[in-house]
C-alpha positions as CSV (number, residue, x, y, z in Angstrom):
1,M,35.4,74.6,39.8
2,D,37.9,77.5,39.7
3,E,39.7,79.2,42.6
4,F,37.2,82.0,43.3
5,Q,34.3,79.4,43.6
6,R,36.5,77.2,45.9
7,S,37.4,80.2,48.0
8,W,33.8,81.4,48.3
9,L,32.6,77.9,49.4
10,L,35.4,77.7,52.0
11,A,34.5,81.0,53.3
12,Q,30.9,80.0,53.7
13,L,31.6,76.4,54.9
14,G,34.8,76.7,56.7
15,P,38.4,76.0,55.9
16,D,38.5,72.5,57.3
17,T,35.9,71.4,54.7
18,D,37.1,68.6,52.3
19,S,37.9,70.2,48.9
20,A,37.7,66.9,47.1
21,D,34.1,66.4,48.4
22,L,33.3,70.0,47.3
23,E,34.6,69.3,43.8
24,R,32.4,66.1,43.6
25,R,29.5,68.1,44.6
26,F,30.2,70.9,42.4
27,F,30.5,68.5,39.3
28,R,27.1,67.0,40.1
29,L,25.3,70.3,41.1
30,R,27.0,72.8,38.8
31,S,26.4,75.7,41.2
32,V,28.5,76.8,44.2
33,R,25.3,77.9,46.0
34,A,23.7,74.4,45.6
35,V,26.9,72.8,46.9
36,A,26.9,75.1,50.0
37,L,23.1,74.7,50.6
38,E,23.5,70.9,50.2
39,V,26.4,70.8,52.8
40,L,24.8,73.0,55.2
41,G,21.4,70.9,54.9
42,E,23.4,67.8,55.8
43,R,25.0,69.5,58.9
44,R,21.5,70.5,60.0
45,A,20.1,67.1,59.4
46,K,22.9,65.5,61.4
47,L,22.1,67.9,64.3
48,L,18.4,67.0,64.0
49,G,19.3,63.2,64.0
50,D,20.7,63.4,67.5
51,P,19.1,64.8,70.7
52,L,19.5,68.4,70.8
53,K,19.7,68.5,74.7
54,V,21.2,66.0,76.9
55,T,21.4,66.4,80.7
56,L,23.0,64.4,83.4
57,D,21.6,65.7,86.6
58,G,24.2,67.5,88.7
59,V,27.0,66.5,86.2
60,V,26.7,68.0,82.7
61,T,24.2,69.6,80.2
62,I,24.8,69.6,76.5
63,D,22.5,71.9,74.5
64,L,22.9,72.0,70.7
65,E,19.8,74.1,70.0
66,E,21.9,77.3,69.4
67,N,24.2,75.3,66.8
68,L,21.0,74.5,64.9
69,R,19.8,78.0,65.1
70,G,23.1,79.3,63.8
71,I,23.2,76.8,60.8
72,E,19.8,77.7,59.8
73,R,20.7,81.5,59.9
74,Q,23.8,80.5,57.8
75,I,21.5,78.7,55.3
76,E,19.4,81.9,55.0
77,Q,22.6,84.0,54.4
78,V,23.9,81.7,51.7
79,R,20.6,82.0,49.9
80,Q,20.8,85.8,50.1
81,T,24.5,86.4,49.5
82,P,25.5,86.6,45.9
83,A,27.7,83.7,45.1
84,S,31.0,83.7,43.0
85,D,29.3,81.9,40.0
86,D,26.1,84.1,40.0
87,P,25.4,85.7,36.6
88,A,25.8,89.5,37.0
89,D,22.7,91.6,36.9
90,E,22.0,93.5,33.5
91,D,22.4,96.7,35.4
92,D,25.7,95.9,36.7
93,E,27.2,95.4,33.2
94,D,26.2,98.9,32.2
95,E,28.2,100.5,35.1
96,A,31.7,101.4,34.5
97,M,34.2,103.3,36.7
98,G,36.1,106.0,35.3
99,V,39.3,107.6,36.8
100,T,40.4,111.0,36.1
101,W,43.2,113.3,37.3
102,L,42.8,116.9,38.2
103,V,45.6,119.1,36.9
104,P,45.9,122.9,37.7
105,A,45.2,125.1,34.4
106,R,48.0,127.4,35.4
107,R,51.2,126.8,37.5
108,Y,51.6,129.2,40.4
109,R,55.1,130.1,41.8
């Protein structure tokens, strides 16, 4: 995994994500998108494994439903966002950017 791929993963998963774990997953899956989706899927499964809402009457209420919705939105975003190792579209390869300078034909005094 190169630095661009690592940067993309950390941007999707957060800077506190273990880089060594990401390296191992990338070696196995060979795609940064697959790594991101696997990590997000594990985070989603962990939330689903515990109760989403806990209430102690008159004391505290903990509601993790919005966290679950947020992870599901993030999974959809990763599926739709171009990854750093995605192959370029054929149309993109034909496009080139040119630079030109405009110079006056005559100099005025």
